[in-house]
NUTORVEX-744322 format. One record per residue (C-alpha): x, y, z. Coordinates in Angstrom, 1 decimal, always signed. Layout:
BEGIN
+--------+--------+--------+
!      u !      v !      w !
+--------+--------+--------+
!      X !      Y !      Z !
...
+--------+--------+--------+
***
This chain:
BEGIN
+--------+--------+--------+
!      u !      v !      w !
+--------+--------+--------+
!  +10.0 !  -48.2 !  +42.1 !
!  +13.4 !  -46.9 !  +43.5 !
!  +15.3 !  -50.1 !  +43.6 !
!  +14.3 !  -50.8 !  +39.9 !
!  +16.1 !  -47.6 !  +39.3 !
!  +19.2 !  -48.7 !  +41.4 !
!  +19.5 !  -52.0 !  +39.5 !
!  +18.9 !  -50.3 !  +36.4 !
!  +22.0 !  -47.5 !  +36.8 !
!  +24.2 !  -50.3 !  +38.5 !
!  +23.7 !  -52.5 !  +35.5 !
!  +23.4 !  -49.6 !  +32.5 !
!  +20.1 !  -50.6 !  +31.3 !
!  +17.4 !  -49.1 !  +29.2 !
!  +13.9 !  -49.0 !  +30.6 !
!  +12.6 !  -51.6 !  +28.4 !
!  +15.5 !  -53.7 !  +28.8 !
!  +15.0 !  -53.4 !  +32.5 !
!  +11.5 !  -54.7 !  +32.3 !
!  +12.4 !  -57.5 !  +30.3 !
!  +15.4 !  -58.3 !  +32.7 !
!  +13.0 !  -58.2 !  +35.8 !
!  +10.7 !  -60.6 !  +34.3 !
!  +13.8 !  -62.7 !  +33.0 !
!  +16.2 !  -63.1 !  +36.3 !
!  +14.8 !  -64.4 !  +39.7 !
!  +17.7 !  -62.4 !  +41.2 !
!  +16.3 !  -59.2 !  +40.0 !
!  +12.8 !  -60.2 !  +41.7 !
!  +14.3 !  -60.9 !  +45.0 !
!  +15.9 !  -57.8 !  +45.0 !
!  +13.0 !  -56.0 !  +44.5 !
!  +10.7 !  -58.5 !  +46.8 !
!   +8.3 !  -59.6 !  +43.5 !
!   +6.8 !  -63.1 !  +43.5 !
!   +6.5 !  -64.6 !  +40.1 !
!   +2.7 !  -64.2 !  +40.1 !
!   +3.2 !  -60.5 !  +41.0 !
!   +2.8 !  -57.8 !  +37.9 !
!   +6.4 !  -56.0 !  +37.1 !
!   +6.0 !  -52.4 !  +36.0 !
!   +6.4 !  -51.7 !  +32.2 !
!   +9.0 !  -49.4 !  +30.7 !
!   +6.5 !  -46.3 !  +30.7 !
!   +6.1 !  -46.6 !  +34.2 !
!  +10.0 !  -46.9 !  +35.1 !
!  +10.4 !  -43.6 !  +32.5 !
!   +7.3 !  -41.8 !  +34.4 !
!   +8.8 !  -42.3 !  +38.0 !
!  +12.2 !  -41.6 !  +36.9 !
!  +10.7 !  -38.0 !  +35.6 !
!   +8.9 !  -37.4 !  +38.5 !
!  +11.8 !  -37.7 !  +40.6 !
!  +13.9 !  -35.6 !  +38.0 !
!  +11.0 !  -32.7 !  +37.9 !
!  +10.7 !  -32.6 !  +41.9 !
!  +14.2 !  -32.3 !  +42.4 !
!  +14.7 !  -35.3 !  +44.6 !
!  +18.2 !  -36.8 !  +43.8 !
!  +19.7 !  -34.6 !  +46.0 !
!  +17.3 !  -35.6 !  +49.0 !
!  +17.5 !  -39.7 !  +48.1 !
!  +21.6 !  -38.8 !  +48.3 !
!  +21.4 !  -37.4 !  +51.4 !
!  +19.5 !  -39.9 !  +52.9 !
!  +21.8 !  -43.1 !  +52.3 !
!  +24.6 !  -40.7 !  +53.4 !
!  +22.8 !  -40.4 !  +56.8 !
!  +22.7 !  -43.9 !  +56.6 !
!  +26.2 !  -44.7 !  +56.1 !
!  +27.1 !  -42.1 !  +58.8 !
!  +24.8 !  -43.9 !  +61.2 !
!  +26.8 !  -47.5 !  +60.3 !
!  +29.7 !  -45.4 !  +61.4 !
!  +31.7 !  -44.4 !  +58.6 !
!  +32.1 !  -40.8 !  +59.0 !
!  +34.6 !  -38.3 !  +57.2 !
!  +37.2 !  -38.0 !  +59.6 !
!  +40.5 !  -38.1 !  +57.5 !
!  +40.2 !  -35.0 !  +55.0 !
!  +38.6 !  -34.8 !  +51.8 !
!  +39.6 !  -35.0 !  +48.1 !
!  +37.9 !  -33.1 !  +45.7 !
!  +38.2 !  -33.6 !  +41.4 !
!  +35.8 !  -33.9 !  +38.4 !
!  +35.3 !  -35.9 !  +35.6 !
!  +33.9 !  -35.3 !  +31.8 !
!  +30.5 !  -37.0 !  +31.0 !
!  +29.5 !  -37.5 !  +27.3 !
!  +26.6 !  -37.1 !  +25.8 !
!  +25.2 !  -37.4 !  +22.1 !
!  +27.2 !  -35.2 !  +20.0 !
!  +25.0 !  -32.1 !  +18.4 !
!  +25.5 !  -30.3 !  +15.3 !
!  +24.7 !  -27.0 !  +15.4 !
!  +25.6 !  -24.1 !  +13.1 !
!  +27.7 !  -21.4 !  +14.4 !
!  +25.0 !  -19.0 !  +15.1 !
!  +23.2 !  -21.7 !  +17.1 !
!  +25.8 !  -22.4 !  +19.5 !
!  +26.6 !  -18.4 !  +19.7 !
!  +22.6 !  -18.3 !  +21.3 !
!  +22.9 !  -21.4 !  +23.3 !
!  +26.4 !  -19.8 !  +24.9 !
!  +24.4 !  -16.4 !  +25.5 !
!  +21.4 !  -18.6 !  +27.3 !
!  +19.0 !  -18.1 !  +24.6 !
!  +17.0 !  -20.7 !  +22.7 !
!  +18.0 !  -20.4 !  +18.8 !
!  +15.2 !  -18.9 !  +16.8 !
!  +14.6 !  -21.6 !  +14.4 !
!  +14.2 !  -24.1 !  +17.4 !
!  +11.5 !  -21.9 !  +19.0 !
!   +8.5 !  -23.1 !  +16.5 !
!  +10.0 !  -26.5 !  +16.5 !
!   +9.0 !  -28.6 !  +19.5 !
!  +10.2 !  -32.0 !  +18.4 !
!  +13.3 !  -30.4 !  +17.4 !
!  +13.8 !  -28.4 !  +20.7 !
!  +13.1 !  -31.6 !  +22.9 !
!  +16.2 !  -33.6 !  +21.1 !
!  +18.5 !  -30.9 !  +21.7 !
!  +21.2 !  -30.6 !  +24.3 !
!  +20.9 !  -26.8 !  +25.3 !
!  +22.9 !  -27.2 !  +28.8 !
!  +25.8 !  -29.5 !  +27.8 !
!  +29.1 !  -27.7 !  +25.8 !
!  +32.2 !  -28.8 !  +23.9 !
!  +35.3 !  -28.3 !  +25.8 !
!  +39.2 !  -29.7 !  +25.2 !
!  +40.1 !  -32.9 !  +26.7 !
!  +43.8 !  -33.2 !  +27.2 !
!  +45.8 !  -36.6 !  +27.2 !
!  +49.3 !  -37.2 !  +27.9 !
!  +51.0 !  -38.5 !  +24.5 !
!  +52.0 !  -41.8 !  +24.3 !
!  +55.5 !  -43.2 !  +23.7 !
!  +55.8 !  -44.0 !  +20.1 !
!  +56.9 !  -47.5 !  +18.9 !
!  +60.8 !  -46.1 !  +18.0 !
!  +60.8 !  -44.9 !  +22.0 !
!  +60.2 !  -41.5 !  +21.6 !
!  +57.9 !  -39.1 !  +23.3 !
!  +56.0 !  -36.4 !  +21.3 !
!  +56.6 !  -32.7 !  +22.7 !
!  +52.7 !  -32.0 !  +22.5 !
!  +49.9 !  -33.6 !  +24.4 !
!  +46.8 !  -34.4 !  +22.7 !
!  +43.7 !  -32.5 !  +23.0 !
!  +40.6 !  -34.3 !  +22.1 !
!  +37.2 !  -31.8 !  +21.4 !
!  +34.5 !  -33.4 !  +24.1 !
!  +30.9 !  -33.0 !  +24.4 !
!  +28.6 !  -33.5 !  +27.5 !
!  +28.9 !  -32.4 !  +31.0 !
!  +30.8 !  -32.6 !  +34.2 !
!  +30.8 !  -34.3 !  +37.2 !
!  +32.2 !  -32.8 !  +40.3 !
!  +32.5 !  -34.9 !  +43.4 !
!  +34.2 !  -34.6 !  +47.0 !
!  +35.4 !  -37.7 !  +48.9 !
!  +36.6 !  -38.9 !  +52.1 !
!  +40.1 !  -40.1 !  +52.4 !
!  +39.7 !  -42.9 !  +54.6 !
!  +36.5 !  -45.2 !  +53.2 !
!  +36.0 !  -42.9 !  +49.7 !
!  +32.3 !  -42.1 !  +50.1 !
!  +31.2 !  -39.6 !  +48.5 !
!  +29.7 !  -37.1 !  +50.3 !
!  +29.3 !  -33.7 !  +47.9 !
!  +28.9 !  -33.6 !  +44.3 !
!  +27.8 !  -31.1 !  +41.5 !
!  +27.1 !  -31.3 !  +37.8 !
!  +27.6 !  -28.9 !  +35.5 !
!  +28.3 !  -28.7 !  +31.8 !
!  +31.7 !  -29.7 !  +30.4 !
!  +33.3 !  -26.2 !  +29.7 !
!  +33.3 !  -24.7 !  +33.2 !
!  +36.2 !  -24.2 !  +35.4 !
!  +37.1 !  -27.0 !  +37.9 !
!  +38.3 !  -24.7 !  +40.3 !
!  +35.4 !  -22.3 !  +40.9 !
!  +33.5 !  -25.3 !  +41.9 !
!  +35.5 !  -25.6 !  +45.1 !
!  +33.8 !  -22.3 !  +46.4 !
!  +30.0 !  -23.8 !  +45.2 !
!  +29.3 !  -25.6 !  +48.1 !
!  +31.6 !  -28.7 !  +47.0 !
!  +33.6 !  -28.7 !  +50.4 !
!  +32.6 !  -31.4 !  +53.2 !
!  +32.5 !  -29.0 !  +56.4 !
!  +31.1 !  -32.3 !  +58.6 !
!  +34.8 !  -33.7 !  +57.7 !
!  +36.5 !  -33.8 !  +61.2 !
!  +39.9 !  -33.1 !  +59.5 !
!  +40.2 !  -30.0 !  +57.6 !
!  +42.4 !  -31.2 !  +55.3 !
!  +41.8 !  -30.9 !  +51.3 !
!  +43.3 !  -32.4 !  +48.6 !
!  +43.1 !  -31.5 !  +44.9 !
!  +44.6 !  -31.2 !  +41.5 !
!  +46.6 !  -28.1 !  +39.7 !
!  +42.8 !  -27.2 !  +38.4 !
!  +42.0 !  -25.8 !  +42.4 !
!  +45.0 !  -24.1 !  +42.8 !
!  +44.0 !  -20.6 !  +42.7 !
!  +44.4 !  -17.9 !  +45.1 !
!  +40.8 !  -17.1 !  +45.4 !
!  +40.4 !  -20.8 !  +46.5 !
!  +43.3 !  -20.8 !  +48.7 !
!  +41.8 !  -17.4 !  +50.6 !
!  +38.6 !  -19.2 !  +50.7 !
!  +39.7 !  -22.6 !  +52.2 !
!  +41.6 !  -20.1 !  +54.9 !
!  +38.5 !  -18.4 !  +55.7 !
!  +36.1 !  -21.5 !  +56.3 !
!  +38.7 !  -23.5 !  +58.0 !
!  +40.1 !  -25.8 !  +55.9 !
!  +43.7 !  -26.5 !  +55.4 !
!  +44.7 !  -26.9 !  +51.6 !
!  +46.7 !  -29.8 !  +50.1 !
!  +46.3 !  -28.7 !  +46.6 !
!  +48.8 !  -29.6 !  +43.8 !
!  +51.1 !  -26.3 !  +43.1 !
!  +51.3 !  -25.4 !  +39.2 !
!  +54.5 !  -24.5 !  +37.4 !
!  +55.4 !  -21.1 !  +36.9 !
!  +55.1 !  -20.4 !  +33.2 !
!  +58.1 !  -21.5 !  +30.7 !
!  +60.0 !  -22.0 !  +34.3 !
!  +60.8 !  -25.3 !  +35.6 !
!  +59.4 !  -26.3 !  +38.6 !
!  +61.2 !  -26.3 !  +41.7 !
!  +62.6 !  -29.5 !  +43.0 !
!  +60.8 !  -29.1 !  +46.6 !
!  +57.6 !  -28.5 !  +44.4 !
!  +57.9 !  -31.5 !  +42.6 !
!  +58.8 !  -33.9 !  +45.8 !
!  +55.3 !  -32.1 !  +47.5 !
!  +53.0 !  -32.6 !  +44.7 !
!  +54.1 !  -36.4 !  +44.3 !
!  +53.4 !  -36.8 !  +47.8 !
!  +50.1 !  -35.0 !  +47.4 !
!  +49.5 !  -37.5 !  +44.5 !
!  +49.8 !  -40.5 !  +46.5 !
!  +46.4 !  -39.4 !  +48.4 !
!  +45.0 !  -37.7 !  +45.4 !
!  +44.7 !  -40.4 !  +43.1 !
!  +42.6 !  -42.4 !  +45.1 !
!  +39.1 !  -40.2 !  +43.6 !
!  +40.6 !  -41.3 !  +40.5 !
!  +39.6 !  -44.8 !  +41.4 !
!  +36.0 !  -43.4 !  +42.1 !
!  +35.4 !  -42.5 !  +38.4 !
!  +36.9 !  -45.5 !  +37.1 !
!  +34.2 !  -47.5 !  +39.1 !
!  +31.5 !  -45.6 !  +38.2 !
!  +32.4 !  -45.7 !  +34.3 !
!  +33.3 !  -49.1 !  +33.9 !
!  +30.3 !  -50.8 !  +35.9 !
!  +27.4 !  -48.3 !  +35.3 !
!  +28.8 !  -47.2 !  +31.9 !
!  +28.5 !  -43.5 !  +32.8 !
!  +27.0 !  -41.6 !  +29.7 !
!  +24.2 !  -39.0 !  +29.4 !
!  +21.5 !  -40.4 !  +27.1 !
!  +18.8 !  -37.8 !  +28.3 !
!  +18.3 !  -34.1 !  +27.2 !
!  +18.8 !  -31.5 !  +29.6 !
!  +20.7 !  -30.7 !  +33.0 !
!  +18.2 !  -31.6 !  +35.4 !
!  +18.3 !  -34.9 !  +33.6 !
!  +21.8 !  -35.0 !  +33.6 !
!  +22.1 !  -34.0 !  +37.3 !
!  +19.3 !  -37.2 !  +38.1 !
!  +21.9 !  -39.6 !  +36.3 !
!  +24.5 !  -38.2 !  +37.8 !
!  +23.2 !  -38.5 !  +41.0 !
!  +21.9 !  -42.1 !  +40.7 !
!  +25.4 !  -43.1 !  +40.1 !
!  +26.7 !  -41.4 !  +42.7 !
!  +24.0 !  -43.3 !  +45.0 !
!  +24.8 !  -46.9 !  +43.5 !
!  +28.6 !  -46.1 !  +44.1 !
!  +28.1 !  -45.7 !  +47.7 !
!  +26.1 !  -48.7 !  +47.8 !
!  +28.6 !  -50.8 !  +46.5 !
!  +31.2 !  -49.2 !  +48.2 !
!  +29.3 !  -49.7 !  +51.6 !
!  +28.6 !  -53.6 !  +50.8 !
!  +32.4 !  -53.9 !  +50.2 !
!  +33.4 !  -52.3 !  +53.3 !
!  +30.8 !  -54.5 !  +55.5 !
!  +31.7 !  -57.8 !  +53.6 !
!  +35.8 !  -57.1 !  +54.2 !
!  +35.0 !  -55.9 !  +57.6 !
!  +33.3 !  -59.4 !  +58.4 !
!  +35.9 !  -61.4 !  +57.0 !
!  +38.4 !  -59.6 !  +59.3 !
+--------+--------+--------+
***
């Protein structure tokens, strides 16, 4: 059943589509250890198994178990770590201002309390935020003076990867509107990494984070922010450019996840979103492990 969740996540399949393809593809049957005469779990069974894992909070233990497998295989985190976060979309909600105020305050809107069917379809933990994108060059060659601010609804996936092998070792799921920087102090740093250096973008640049890393024995390579309405000093520009060469590796992780698994939250609630993102992180580590094993064999 766990293998079914792996191939479902890898191929971005619904429960019904998963059932159909297991019956249809011999490659899926071989992966699951099923014969032609064996019974295939139906869509309801797959959904029920995933829900039981979700309610039991098992995804963290499953992730840690495969992380231990990576370490036993010799892929130890020994070259520092890189932190970043990415937005994960969820179906947009159409709520009134009063309902939004209740949700932000952690309350269930009064109109929803006596309507369980409506409540079960509402994303009470997802939040709206603004996603900033660099303005693109126009046809005449000019670049707009302001960047684009795009409204975004959903969750946020926070990860910490090791610099050399690019495996995810720590992760966290939150709603989309939280600050990235504060998550650094909430268990996102991997203390087992034998090199203390930490790379991150300007969202993690704060005195609180610098003090925390110094106290915990980490060496900061966080990008420096520009002073308000002042040009950034040239030495800071050169320093940030050097850090970007290494920090950009985490962007490859997010790009791989979104292109391969179509990362999107279709379920309702932060618990289900954590399960979904956790499975995507496990599948990424599995694919990365197989890739590194394959190139090491060829070498």
